[in-house]
C-alpha positions in Angstrom: 75.9 -24.0 27.3 72.9 -25.5 25.4 71.3 -28.7 26.7 69.8 -31.6 24.9 68.7 -33.3 28.2 65.1 -34.0 29.1 63.7 -31.0 31.0 62.9 -32.1 34.8 60.5 -30.4 37.1 60.8 -27.4 38.0 61.7 -26.1 41.6 58.9 -26.1 43.7 59.6 -22.6 44.7 58.6 -21.4 41.3 55.0 -22.1 42.7 54.8 -19.2 45.1 54.7 -16.8 42.2 52.0 -14.7 42.6 52.1 -13.7 39.2 53.4 -16.7 37.2 53.5 -14.8 33.7 56.5 -12.7 35.3 58.2 -16.3 34.6 59.4 -15.9 30.8 61.2 -18.4 28.7 61.3 -16.0 25.1 63.3 -13.4 24.4 61.6 -9.9 24.1 62.2 -8.4 20.6 60.2 -5.4 18.7 57.4 -6.2 21.8 57.0 -9.8 21.1 58.7 -12.8 22.4 60.8 -14.6 20.3 62.4 -18.3 20.1 65.8 -19.3 19.3 66.5 -20.8 15.3 65.3 -24.2 15.5 63.9 -23.8 18.9 67.3 -23.8 20.7 67.4 -23.2 24.2 69.5 -23.1 27.1 68.7 -24.5 30.4 68.8 -22.6 33.6 68.8 -24.1 37.4 69.0 -23.2 40.7 72.1 -22.8 42.1 71.5 -23.7 45.4 70.4 -26.7 44.6 70.7 -27.7 41.5 66.8 -27.7 40.4 65.8 -27.0 37.0 64.0 -23.4 36.5 62.8 -23.4 33.4 64.6 -22.8 29.7 65.1 -19.5 27.3 65.1 -19.1 24.1 69.0 -19.0 22.5 69.0 -16.8 20.0 71.3 -17.1 16.8 73.6 -14.0 15.8 71.2 -13.3 12.6 68.2 -12.6 15.4 70.5 -10.8 17.0 72.0 -8.7 14.2 67.4 -8.3 13.4 67.0 -7.0 16.9 69.5 -4.2 16.4 67.4 -3.6 13.3 64.5 -3.1 15.3 65.9 -0.5 17.7 67.1 1.7 14.7 63.9 1.7 13.1 61.8 2.5 16.7 64.5 5.4 17.3 63.2 8.2 15.6 59.7 8.0 17.2 61.4 7.4 20.6 63.9 9.8 20.6 61.3 12.4 19.4 59.1 11.6 22.3 58.6 14.4 24.7 61.2 13.6 27.6 58.5 14.0 30.0 56.4 11.2 27.9 58.8 9.0 28.2 59.7 9.6 31.8 55.9 8.6 32.5 56.4 5.6 31.0 59.4 5.2 33.2 57.3 6.3 36.2 54.8 3.8 35.3 57.9 0.6 34.7 59.0 1.8 38.4 55.3 1.7 39.4 54.9 -2.2 38.5 58.8 -3.2 39.7 57.4 -2.2 43.2 54.0 -3.8 42.7 56.1 -7.3 41.7 58.6 -6.9 44.6 58.3 -10.5 46.0 58.1 -11.9 42.7 60.8 -10.1 41.2 63.0 -10.6 44.3 61.7 -14.4 44.6 63.3 -14.9 41.0 66.2 -13.7 41.4 66.9 -15.7 44.6 65.8 -18.8 42.7 68.2 -18.0 39.4 71.1 -15.8 41.5 70.9 -17.9 45.0 71.4 -14.3 46.7 69.7 -14.4 50.0 65.8 -13.2 49.3 66.4 -9.9 51.5 69.3 -8.8 49.5 67.1 -9.5 47.1 64.5 -7.6 47.7 67.0 -4.9 48.1 68.2 -4.8 44.5 64.4 -4.5 43.3 64.2 -1.0 45.3 67.6 -0.3 44.3 67.1 -1.4 40.6 63.8 0.8 40.6 64.9 3.8 41.7 67.3 4.2 38.5 63.7 4.4 36.5 62.5 6.9 39.0 65.1 8.6 39.0 66.1 9.1 35.2 62.0 9.5 34.6 63.2 13.1 36.1 66.7 13.2 35.0 65.6 13.1 31.3 63.7 16.7 31.7 67.0 18.1 32.4 69.0 17.5 29.3 68.9 21.3 28.7 70.4 23.1 25.6 72.9 24.9 27.5 73.6 28.8 26.0 77.1 29.8 25.4 78.5 32.9 25.1 79.7 33.8 21.4 83.0 34.3 20.6 82.1 35.5 17.4 80.3 38.9 16.0 76.4 38.4 15.4 76.3 35.1 16.6 74.4 32.8 18.7 75.7 29.9 20.3 74.1 26.5 21.7 75.0 23.6 22.7 72.5 20.5 22.5 72.3 17.0 23.7 71.0 14.3 21.3 70.5 10.8 21.8 72.9 8.6 20.4 71.0 6.2 18.8 70.6 2.3 20.1 72.6 1.5 22.9 73.6 -2.4 23.5 73.3 -2.9 27.6 75.4 -6.6 28.2 74.7 -7.4 32.3 76.4 -9.6 34.8 74.5 -12.4 36.6 75.7 -11.2 40.1 72.9 -8.2 40.3 70.9 -8.7 37.1 67.7 -6.4 37.7 70.0 -3.6 38.9 72.7 -3.9 36.7 70.2 -3.3 33.5 67.8 -0.6 35.1 70.9 1.5 35.4 71.8 1.5 32.1 68.3 1.0 30.2 66.7 3.7 33.2 70.0 6.2 31.7 69.5 5.5 27.7 66.0 5.5 27.5 65.5 8.6 29.1 68.0 10.1 27.0 65.7 9.1 24.3 67.9 5.9 23.0 66.4 2.9 21.8 68.1 -0.4 23.6 69.2 -3.6 23.0 69.7 -5.8 26.1 71.6 -9.3 26.5 71.5 -11.0 30.0 73.8 -13.5 31.5 72.8 -16.9 30.2 72.9 -18.0 34.1 70.3 -15.5 35.0 67.9 -14.5 32.2 64.6 -14.4 34.3 65.4 -11.4 36.2 65.9 -9.7 32.9 62.5 -10.8 30.9 60.5 -10.3 34.2 61.1 -6.6 33.4 60.8 -6.9 29.7 57.6 -8.2 30.7 56.6 -5.3 33.2 57.9 -3.1 30.5 55.1 -3.8 28.4 52.7 -3.5 30.6 53.9 0.5 31.0 53.4 0.8 27.4 57.1 0.5 26.2 56.6 0.8 22.1 57.7 -2.4 19.9 60.9 -2.1 19.2 62.3 0.7 22.2 63.4 -2.0 24.4 64.5 -5.7 23.6 66.0 -8.1 25.7 68.4 -11.0 23.4 68.9 -14.0 25.2 71.8 -16.5 24.3 75.5 -16.9 24.2 77.1 -13.6 25.0 79.5 -14.3 21.8 76.8 -14.8 19.8 74.8 -12.2 20.8 77.5 -9.6 21.5 79.7 -9.8 18.9 77.4 -8.8 16.2 76.7 -5.6 18.5 80.6 -4.5 18.4 80.4 -5.0 14.6 77.0 -3.1 13.7 77.6 0.9 13.1 73.9 0.8 14.2 74.6 0.2 17.6 76.4 3.5 18.7 76.6 2.9 22.6 77.8 -0.2 24.1 77.4 -0.6 28.0 79.2 -3.6 29.6 79.2 -4.4 33.4 81.8 -7.3 33.9 85.6 -8.6 34.0 88.3 -6.2 33.3 89.6 -8.9 30.9 85.8 -9.3 29.1 85.5 -5.3 28.9 89.1 -5.0 27.0 87.7 -7.7 24.7 84.9 -5.6 23.8 86.9 -2.5 23.5 88.9 -3.8 21.0 86.2 -5.5 18.7 84.3 -2.3 19.1 87.3 -0.2 17.6 86.5 -0.3 14.2 82.9 1.4 14.6 84.0 4.2 16.9 81.4 3.3 19.3 80.7 5.2 22.9 81.7 2.7 25.4 81.0 3.2 29.5 82.2 -0.2 30.9 82.1 -1.1 35.0 84.9 -3.7 35.0 86.8 -5.3 38.1 87.4 -4.6 41.5 90.1 -4.9 43.9 88.9 -3.2 46.9 91.1 -2.1 50.0 89.6 -1.8 53.0 91.7 0.5 55.7 91.3 0.7 59.4 93.7 3.2 61.2 94.3 2.4 65.2 92.0 5.7 66.2 89.2 4.1 63.9 85.8 2.6 66.2 86.9 -0.7 66.0 83.5 -2.6 66.7 81.7 0.1 63.8 85.0 -1.1 61.4 84.4 -4.7 61.8 80.4 -4.4 61.1 81.3 -2.2 58.0 83.6 -4.8 56.9 81.9 -8.0 56.9 79.3 -6.0 55.0 81.6 -4.8 52.7 82.9 -8.1 52.7 80.3 -10.6 52.5 77.2 -8.7 50.8 76.4 -11.1 47.8 78.2 -13.8 49.1 81.6 -11.6 48.4 80.1 -11.8 44.2 80.1 -8.1 44.0 82.5 -5.9 42.8 82.3 -3.3 45.3 83.5 -5.6 47.9 86.5 -5.7 50.0 89.4 -7.9 48.8 92.2 -6.6 50.7 91.9 -5.8 54.3 94.7 -3.7 55.5 94.8 -2.7 59.3 97.7 -0.7 61.4 99.2 -2.9 63.8 98.0 -1.8 67.5 95.1 -3.1 66.1 95.6 -5.5 64.2 94.8 -8.4 66.8 92.1 -6.9 68.2 90.5 -6.7 64.7 91.4 -10.1 63.6 89.4 -11.6 66.2 86.9 -9.9 66.2 86.2 -10.2 62.3 87.1 -13.8 62.7 84.3 -14.6 65.3 81.7 -12.5 63.4 82.3 -14.5 60.1 82.2 -17.9 62.0 78.7 -16.7 63.4 77.4 -15.8 59.9 74.9 -17.9 58.7 74.8 -19.9 55.0 72.4 -21.9 53.2 69.9 -21.5 50.5 68.4 -17.7 49.6 64.9 -18.9 49.6 65.9 -19.5 53.4 67.7 -16.0 53.7 70.5 -16.9 54.9 73.8 -14.1 55.2 76.0 -16.5 52.9 74.3 -18.7 50.0 76.0 -20.2 47.0 78.1 -18.9 44.7 77.2 -18.9 41.2 78.8 -22.0 39.9 81.8 -24.2 39.7 84.4 -22.0 38.6 83.9 -19.6 41.5 84.4 -22.3 43.9 87.9 -23.3 42.7 88.8 -20.1 42.9 88.0 -19.4 46.5 90.0 -23.3 47.1 93.0 -22.2 44.8 93.4 -18.4 46.5 92.8 -20.0 50.0 95.6 -22.8 49.3 97.7 -20.5 47.7 97.5 -18.2 50.6 98.4 -20.8 53.7 101.2 -21.8 51.4 103.2 -18.5 51.3 102.4 -18.1 54.8 98.8 -16.9 55.9 96.6 -18.4 58.5 93.4 -19.5 58.9 91.2 -18.1 61.2 87.7 -19.7 60.6 86.5 -21.4 57.0 89.0 -22.8 54.8 86.9 -25.2 53.0 83.3 -26.8 51.3 80.2 -26.3 53.3 78.3 -28.9 53.7 74.9 -26.7 52.4 76.1 -28.4 48.7 79.1 -28.0 45.8 78.4 -24.1 45.4 78.4 -23.1 48.8 82.0 -21.8 50.5 82.7 -21.5 54.2 82.7 -17.5 54.9 86.7 -17.6 55.5 89.1 -15.1 57.5 92.6 -15.5 56.2 94.9 -13.1 58.2 98.6 -12.1 58.4 98.3 -12.6 53.9 101.7 -12.0 52.5 101.9 -9.6 50.0 102.6 -12.0 47.1 99.6 -14.2 47.4 97.6 -14.5 44.7 94.3 -12.7 46.4 95.9 -9.6 47.4 96.3 -9.2 43.7 93.0 -10.9 42.0 89.3 -10.0 42.5 87.7 -13.0 44.9 84.3 -12.8 44.2 83.5 -14.9 47.1 83.3 -15.1 50.9 86.8 -15.3 51.6 88.3 -12.4 53.6 92.1 -11.7 53.7 93.8 -8.9 56.0 97.4 -8.1 56.7 98.8 -5.5 59.1 100.5 -2.1 58.0 102.7 0.2 60.1 102.2 3.8 58.4 100.0 5.8 56.7 102.1 6.1 53.7 102.4 1.8 53.7 98.7 1.7 53.7 98.7 3.9 50.8 101.1 2.1 48.8 99.7 -1.1 49.2 95.5 0.3 48.8 97.3 1.8 45.5 99.2 -1.1 44.0 96.9 -2.6 41.7 95.4 -2.5 37.8 91.9 -1.9 39.7 90.6 1.5 40.9 86.6 1.1 41.4 85.9 1.4 45.7 88.2 1.9 48.5 87.1 2.1 52.1 88.5 4.3 54.9 88.4 3.9 58.7 89.7 6.9 61.0 88.7 9.1 63.7 91.1 11.8 61.9 89.7 14.3 59.8 93.2 15.1 58.5 93.9 11.6 57.3 90.1 11.6 56.0 91.4 14.7 53.8 95.0 13.3 52.9 93.9 9.5 52.1 90.6 10.8 49.6 92.8 12.3 47.6 95.7 10.0 47.6 93.8 6.7 46.7 93.2 5.8 43.2 90.0 5.2 43.1 86.6 6.0 41.5 84.5 6.1 44.9 86.1 6.3 48.6 84.0 5.3 51.3 84.7 6.7 54.4 83.7 5.2 57.7 80.5 3.2 55.9 80.4 0.7 53.6 76.9 1.6 51.5 77.9 4.3 49.1 76.1 3.4 45.7 72.3 4.8 44.6 70.6 6.3 41.8 71.9 10.5 42.4 76.1 9.1 42.6 78.4 8.1 39.6 79.1 4.7 40.1 82.5 3.9 37.9 86.2 3.4 38.6 89.6 4.4 37.1 92.5 2.6 35.8 91.4 -0.6 34.5 87.9 -0.6 36.7 86.3 1.0 33.7 85.4 3.9 31.3 82.8 6.1 32.0 80.1 6.7 34.9 76.7 5.0 35.7 74.0 6.9 37.7 73.5 10.2 37.8 73.6 13.2 35.5 77.2 11.4 34.1 74.7 8.4 33.6 72.5 9.7 30.8 75.4 11.9 29.2 76.8 8.5 28.2 74.3 8.1 26.1 74.1 11.6 24.4 76.2 13.6 21.8 76.4 17.1 22.3 75.9 19.0 18.8 77.3 22.5 18.6 75.0 25.3 17.0 76.2 28.5 16.2 73.3 30.9 14.5 73.6 34.2 12.9 70.9 36.1 14.4 70.9 39.1 11.7 
């Protein structure tokens, strides 16, 4: 939303930045910091206290198109660089992120709300993709194929697709950008990126560091503004050969339709609705701790969050009791104070928690702890545990994206698998059991792109991140992540 109100005094926490020049309020296009038409701007606020952080240039559709043209003009020179030359720039970018880790984490906490320790962890995670793809770019080798023709030599080449449009969400404003950009840039593509209007400062700080790292003009561009205005032209422009989006399934489907006429390469990392299965033979205390981590990281605003906790009946009551006790003890407050639970991103997110909790209680669920807005402020929701949640409750069918845990019992392995798979989503699932045979059966049966067994954390630069069904198309990270920004060229040569 564009603001016409008088600018307020900035959040005083910004005074803690060691390098204030990392706070950028303009779009970054073709190596220059740019204003919007008629100096149009969007205000950004700290969700923890509602205090103004600054305003960012709101670019027009024409400026967005121009950014694509400039990225396209820079493509040939960038794609012809040796992969190790591109890698050196990515390595330098990584070093600068590590050098300015505290400032980057502070900016993220102030604009996104997540606890400071989580922001630090995200900067480490985000930087790891630059380090990884600096090396992986050297491994896009020509593949020799045994010829099926006489006097012919057959090769498969991988070439960069061209300009890549990257659309990133507010919940992981740094990591989702580097995971996409690191792969695209290492492959030889140039980039136009659009960060969420709610969390633009993290992306713009990365653009500042990319420039310091020696990124050539036009190769990495950050175009700020309203998503339909900025991204709409990209879906129509044939110069944008690949589009990578992280966000809701609803918006992913819209981008899919809008990109059809230009037949773009698409990578869509969409919604999740993760089941967390606990069997009677599991280490119960470990399962509870993992469930706490899987549910409440990023205050539940995570596509990997455990949305449906299903527990085998013999240990159901014990699990619910212990899980509720630990949930009630979670600290809550502004991210700058480094609690476990920070504010939600906006009023819409809070309203969803209220609606889902009310619906579940009306349908017979039991409230074990929480269940209301927290006294810390209007965007804070109490960490909440609902037990005996019926199968028809909305929370068992819609992504929660907040600190509300829904628990229900099951009696058989077959029932657990059926309920876990009863969703249009298929991003990640969690299993807790000590049975090796059950682990094998479940990892085969669960319709999810990622399966975590007796642990929570599974992500990282070397693994292919992505889901099945309506949780997305393609993979990010690993070798598959860089291949998504390449085309395969088949060459057949006569050798006589």
